[in-house]
C-alpha positions in Angstrom: 102.3 89.6 132.5 104.0 91.6 129.8 104.4 95.4 130.3 104.1 98.4 128.0 107.3 100.0 126.6 107.6 103.7 127.4 110.7 105.8 127.4 113.0 102.7 127.0 111.4 100.9 130.0 108.8 98.2 130.5 106.1 99.6 132.7 102.7 98.7 134.0 99.6 100.8 133.6 99.4 103.6 136.1 95.9 102.5 136.9 97.1 98.9 137.5 94.6 97.4 135.1 95.2 94.6 132.7 93.4 92.6 130.0 93.8 89.0 128.7 95.1 87.9 125.3 93.6 84.8 123.9 94.8 82.1 121.6 92.1 81.9 118.9 93.0 78.3 118.1 92.3 77.1 121.6 90.3 79.8 123.2 92.8 79.8 126.1 94.5 82.8 127.7 98.1 83.2 126.6 99.1 86.2 128.8 97.8 89.6 130.0 99.0 93.1 129.2 98.4 96.6 130.7 95.1 98.3 130.0 96.3 101.8 129.3 94.3 104.9 130.2 94.7 108.6 129.6 97.5 109.0 132.2 99.5 106.2 130.4 99.0 107.9 127.1 100.3 111.2 128.6 103.4 109.5 129.8 104.1 108.0 126.4 103.5 111.2 124.5 105.7 113.2 126.8 108.5 110.7 126.4 108.2 110.6 122.6 108.0 114.4 122.4 111.1 114.8 124.6 113.1 112.2 122.6 112.2 113.7 119.3 114.0 116.9 120.1 117.3 115.0 119.7 116.2 112.2 117.4 115.4 114.6 114.6 119.0 115.9 114.5 120.5 112.4 114.6 122.5 112.1 111.3 120.9 109.9 108.6 123.8 107.5 108.6 123.3 106.9 112.4 119.6 106.3 111.9 120.4 104.0 109.0 122.7 101.8 111.2 120.2 101.7 114.0 117.4 100.6 111.7 119.6 97.9 110.2 120.4 96.8 113.8 116.6 96.5 114.5 116.3 94.3 111.3 119.2 92.1 112.4 117.7 91.6 115.9 114.4 90.6 114.4 116.0 88.0 112.1 118.0 86.6 115.0 114.8 85.8 116.8 112.6 85.1 113.8 111.2 81.8 114.9 110.4 83.0 118.4 108.5 86.0 117.1 106.7 83.9 114.5 105.5 81.4 117.1 104.1 84.2 119.3 102.4 85.7 116.3 100.8 82.4 115.6 99.6 81.9 119.1 98.0 85.3 119.4 96.8 85.8 115.8 96.0 82.3 114.4 97.8 82.6 111.1 99.7 79.4 110.2 103.3 79.4 111.4 104.6 79.2 107.9 102.9 82.5 107.0 104.2 84.2 110.2 107.7 83.2 109.4 107.3 85.1 106.2 105.8 88.1 108.0 108.8 88.4 110.3 111.2 88.4 107.4 109.1 91.1 105.6 109.2 93.2 108.8 113.0 93.0 108.9 113.2 93.8 105.2 111.0 96.9 105.6 113.4 98.3 108.3 116.3 97.5 106.0 114.6 99.2 103.1 113.8 102.5 104.9 117.3 102.5 106.5 118.6 103.1 103.0 115.8 105.2 101.5 115.8 107.5 104.5 119.4 108.6 104.0 119.2 109.1 100.3 117.9 112.7 100.4 116.1 115.2 102.6 114.9 117.7 100.0 116.2 119.4 96.8 117.7 122.6 95.4 115.5 124.6 93.0 116.4 127.3 90.5 116.4 130.9 92.0 114.4 133.8 90.7 117.2 136.4 91.0 121.0 136.5 90.8 123.2 135.4 93.8 120.3 133.5 95.4 119.8 129.9 96.2 116.5 128.1 97.1 116.2 124.9 99.1 113.2 122.6 99.6 113.8 120.9 103.0 111.9 117.9 104.3 111.4 117.9 108.1 109.8 115.5 110.6 106.4 116.3 112.1 107.2 115.2 115.6 105.4 112.4 117.3 103.6 109.9 115.1 100.8 107.7 116.5 100.8 104.3 114.8 97.5 102.3 115.3 97.9 98.8 114.0 95.4 96.0 113.2 95.5 92.4 114.3 95.7 90.5 110.9 99.4 91.5 110.2 100.3 93.1 113.5 104.1 93.4 112.9 104.2 94.0 109.1 101.6 96.8 109.1 103.4 98.3 112.1 106.7 98.3 110.3 105.2 100.0 107.2 104.5 102.9 109.5 107.3 102.9 112.1 110.3 102.4 109.8 109.6 105.4 107.5 108.4 107.6 110.4 111.7 107.0 112.3 113.9 107.6 109.3 112.1 110.8 108.6 113.1 112.0 112.1 109.9 111.4 114.0 109.4 109.4 117.2 106.5 107.0 117.4 103.9 105.6 119.7 102.5 102.2 118.7 99.0 101.2 119.7 98.7 97.5 118.7 95.3 95.8 118.5 94.0 94.4 121.7 93.9 91.0 120.1 97.6 90.9 119.2 99.7 93.1 121.5 102.2 90.4 122.6 104.3 90.2 119.4 104.8 94.0 119.4 105.9 94.0 123.0 108.3 91.2 122.2 109.7 93.3 119.3 110.3 96.1 121.8 112.3 93.7 124.0 114.2 92.2 121.1 114.8 95.2 118.8 113.4 98.6 119.8 115.5 98.8 122.9 118.4 99.4 120.5 117.0 102.9 119.9 117.4 105.8 122.3 114.7 105.9 125.0 111.4 107.4 123.9 112.0 107.0 120.2 109.7 104.0 120.0 107.0 103.5 122.6 104.3 100.8 122.8 101.0 101.4 124.6 98.5 98.5 124.9 94.8 99.0 125.4 91.4 99.6 123.8 90.5 102.1 121.2 88.3 104.4 123.3 90.6 104.3 126.4 94.0 104.5 124.7 93.6 105.0 121.0 91.4 108.1 121.1 93.5 110.0 123.7 96.6 109.3 121.5 94.8 110.7 118.4 93.4 113.7 120.3 96.6 114.7 122.1 97.9 118.1 121.1 101.5 116.8 120.8 100.8 114.0 118.2 100.5 115.8 114.9 100.4 112.6 112.7 98.2 109.5 113.0 98.8 106.5 110.8 96.0 103.9 111.0 95.1 100.6 109.4 91.6 99.2 110.1 87.9 99.6 109.5 86.2 102.5 107.7 84.1 103.2 110.9 87.2 103.6 113.1 89.0 105.6 110.3 86.1 108.1 110.2 86.3 108.5 114.0 90.1 109.1 113.8 89.7 111.6 110.9 87.0 113.5 112.9 89.2 113.7 116.0 92.2 114.7 114.0 90.3 117.4 112.2 89.9 119.3 115.4 93.6 120.1 115.4 94.2 119.9 111.6 96.4 116.8 112.0 97.9 114.8 109.3 96.3 111.4 108.9 97.2 108.3 106.9 94.3 105.9 106.7 94.3 102.4 105.1 90.7 101.3 105.6 90.4 98.0 103.8 88.5 97.0 100.7 86.2 94.7 98.8 88.7 93.8 96.1 87.6 92.5 92.7 89.3 89.6 91.1 88.8 89.0 87.3 89.4 85.6 85.7 89.6 85.8 81.9 88.8 82.9 79.5 92.4 82.6 78.1 94.0 81.2 81.3 95.2 77.9 82.4 92.4 77.0 84.8 94.5 74.9 87.1 96.9 77.8 87.7 94.1 80.3 87.9 92.2 78.3 90.5 95.2 77.9 92.7 95.9 81.6 92.6 92.3 82.6 93.2 91.8 80.2 96.1 95.0 81.5 97.8 93.9 85.1 97.3 90.5 84.3 98.8 91.5 82.4 101.9 95.0 83.6 102.8 94.9 84.1 106.6 91.2 82.9 106.5 90.4 85.8 104.2 91.4 88.3 106.9 93.5 90.3 104.6 92.6 93.8 103.5 93.5 92.9 99.9 91.8 89.5 99.8 89.9 88.6 96.7 86.4 89.3 97.8 84.5 89.5 94.5 85.3 87.0 91.7 84.2 87.8 88.2 84.7 84.9 85.7 84.2 85.0 82.0 81.1 82.9 81.1 82.9 80.7 78.6 85.0 79.1 81.4 82.8 79.9 84.4 81.4 76.4 84.9 84.8 74.7 84.7 86.4 77.3 86.9 83.7 77.1 89.6 83.9 73.3 89.7 87.6 73.3 90.1 87.5 76.2 92.6 85.1 74.2 94.8 87.1 71.0 94.5 90.4 72.7 95.4 88.8 74.5 98.3 87.6 71.2 99.7 91.3 70.0 99.9 92.4 72.8 102.1 93.5 71.6 105.6 92.1 73.4 108.7 93.8 72.9 112.0 96.4 73.9 114.6 98.2 76.9 113.0 101.4 75.7 114.5 101.3 72.9 111.9 102.5 70.9 110.2 100.4 70.0 107.2 97.9 72.9 107.8 96.8 75.5 105.3 94.3 77.4 107.4 94.1 78.3 111.1 91.2 79.9 113.0 89.7 83.3 112.6 90.8 85.9 115.1 87.8 85.9 117.4 84.3 84.7 118.1 82.8 88.0 117.1 84.6 88.1 113.7 83.4 84.6 112.9 79.8 85.5 113.9 79.9 88.5 111.6 80.8 86.2 108.6 78.0 83.8 109.6 75.5 86.6 109.8 76.5 87.9 106.3 76.1 84.4 104.8 72.6 84.1 106.4 71.6 87.4 104.7 72.8 86.4 101.2 71.2 83.0 101.4 67.9 84.8 102.2 68.6 87.0 99.1 69.0 83.9 96.8 72.7 83.1 96.9 73.8 79.5 96.9 76.6 78.1 99.1 78.4 75.4 97.2 80.8 74.4 99.9 81.8 75.4 103.4 79.6 78.0 105.2 79.8 76.4 108.6 82.0 75.5 111.6 84.0 72.3 111.1 82.6 69.5 113.2 86.0 68.0 114.2 87.4 71.3 115.5 85.2 72.1 118.5 87.7 74.5 120.1 88.9 77.6 118.5 87.3 80.0 116.0 87.5 77.9 112.9 85.3 78.2 109.9 85.2 76.3 106.7 86.4 78.1 103.5 83.2 78.9 101.6 82.2 79.3 98.0 79.1 81.2 97.1 77.4 81.6 93.7 74.1 83.1 92.4 75.3 86.5 93.7 74.7 90.0 92.4 75.6 93.5 93.4 72.5 94.0 95.6 74.1 91.6 98.1 76.4 92.6 101.0 79.1 90.1 100.0 79.6 92.2 96.8 79.2 95.6 98.5 81.0 95.4 101.8 84.2 94.1 103.2 83.7 90.5 104.5 87.1 89.8 106.1 86.5 86.1 106.2 87.0 82.9 104.2 84.2 83.5 101.7 84.6 83.6 97.9 81.5 84.9 96.0 81.8 84.1 92.3 79.8 85.9 89.6 79.7 85.2 85.8 80.4 88.0 83.4 80.1 88.3 79.6 83.6 89.8 79.1 86.2 92.3 80.1 84.0 95.4 79.8 81.3 94.0 82.1 84.0 92.8 84.6 85.6 96.2 84.7 82.2 97.9 85.2 81.4 95.6 88.1 84.8 96.0 89.6 84.3 99.8 89.7 80.8 99.5 91.1 82.1 99.9 94.6 82.7 102.5 97.3 86.1 100.9 97.9 89.3 101.1 95.9 92.2 99.3 97.7 93.3 96.6 95.2 92.2 94.6 92.2 93.4 91.5 90.4 93.3 90.0 87.0 94.4 86.6 85.6 94.9 86.7 81.9 97.4 86.1 79.0 96.0 89.0 77.1 98.0 92.2 77.4 95.0 94.2 76.1 92.7 92.8 78.8 95.3 93.3 81.5 96.2 96.9 80.7 92.7 98.0 79.8 91.6 96.8 83.3 94.6 98.4 85.0 93.9 101.7 83.4 90.2 101.8 84.0 89.7 100.2 87.5 90.1 102.8 90.3 92.3 101.2 92.9 95.6 101.8 94.7 97.2 98.6 93.6 96.4 96.5 90.5 97.9 93.0 90.3 98.3 91.2 87.0 98.8 87.4 87.3 100.4 87.6 90.8 97.8 88.2 93.5 98.5 90.2 96.7 102.3 90.5 96.3 103.7 93.6 97.9 107.0 95.4 97.1 108.7 97.6 99.7 109.6 100.0 96.9 106.0 100.2 95.5 103.4 102.5 97.2 100.5 100.8 98.9 97.1 102.5 99.8 93.6 103.0 98.7 91.2 105.3 96.9 87.6 106.2 97.8 86.5 104.6 101.1 89.7 102.6 101.2 91.6 105.5 102.6 94.1 108.4 102.3 97.8 108.4 101.8 100.3 105.7 100.9 102.6 103.3 102.7 105.9 101.8 101.3 108.1 103.2 98.6 109.3 106.8 98.5 105.7 107.9 99.0 105.7 106.0 102.3 108.4 108.2 103.9 106.9 111.4 102.4 103.8 110.8 104.5 106.0 111.5 107.6 107.8 114.6 106.3 106.6 118.1 105.9 108.0 120.6 103.4 109.8 123.8 104.1 111.1 126.3 101.5 114.3 128.2 102.4 115.1 131.2 100.3 118.7 132.5 100.5 120.4 135.6 99.0 124.1 135.3 99.7 124.7 139.0 99.0 123.0 141.5 101.4 122.1 144.6 99.5 119.1 146.9 99.1 116.5 145.6 96.6 115.1 148.0 94.1 111.6 146.9 94.9 111.8 147.9 98.6 110.5 151.1 100.0 110.3 153.9 99.0 108.6 153.0 95.7 109.8 154.6 92.6 106.5 155.4 90.9 108.2 156.5 87.7 109.3 153.0 86.8 106.0 151.3 86.1 103.8 154.2 85.1 102.2 154.1 81.7 102.5 157.1 79.4 100.1 158.3 76.8 
């Protein structure tokens, strides 16, 4: 059994309870972890709060070196971490090898960004004065992380929070806690005790007490809209800072001036990466009528070539979905849209040859419209609904016909199409001809129901710093505007 990481030590739950972690490819138990309760949360918060009193004053160059050390330790054990990610999360090993490198790169990035500046000097309003804008840490940051990219989305929160001078408590998903605990063993122990803590458990039992605790002024969360609303409600009671990335229903536009072979490969990858369990997956495809029939035929043909199987590989493109419940949600949504008139061209069922594990065939759906849940809600599964459009104006209008606003994609050789769509579609990230690519220096986050705040880039560290204005007059003298007032100086005369 793995233990939680609190105050630099690995500890069991004070209640002595545990829960099992399952391999979604085999449905077998991998390990078990502590099932944290309120008393464990209290222990973690007190440790993080005490550690922050010193960590906030640790010089930037020292924090920088420590975060670079964390990155080095991660790279040294890259394959071991990736294998565990694959076993507990189901993504193919090749994708998890990438995830581990991205995690290390994020710690390296914020190690440098965090020591670049901590505020600015602004012009004074009077002589012999100086004015400073100082950026300060909040204190203890709660990082609640999802299961689809458990280490990457953790690093997007933890690395900037630490460099800003905060301490953190990570609450990983109950589906994927093992890789985070392994990271604590491999890398986080390099930091002073209490600076990083990992609490494992369920949302109501561990997550909510962390969010509601009076000593956790910031909550950074990635997950569903429903859970985000709950977190925002709890945080509002104490006027806490929240950073919420709540997923999306991302549009993907294919114009009629593209190389269809290239477009199909990009679109299929954007639809089915990690079995469609990506917050920025292509979930609504809008194809210009002139090329729609050819595009759909090629999309279906290419989808049928994708290889499902053991995510450890080799020669596998897709692994299982994360859980039985997640697969059933996708199946239920497909049943609903079939009843509404949609047509499934391929996939749409569990593969006959893979009887163990939460596998599902990548699915193409046509005859869809915006009354259907596939086009209105986040699916988070390997389903690609394709809709024909007359041209760029209709595609943009449909892309904006959504309560979400996380990301959007376009494939085109027309600069006019690309920039018109980029300007008019209301999303946090707009990709032109390169779907789903992130950049540590580029801010990531959503609009509308997709959330509040930004991760990555300079904006990412600003989410974990609050602003103080310091006004300095370096010459102590009586000011003419102090008491007693001289009424003769501002009186109007006839």
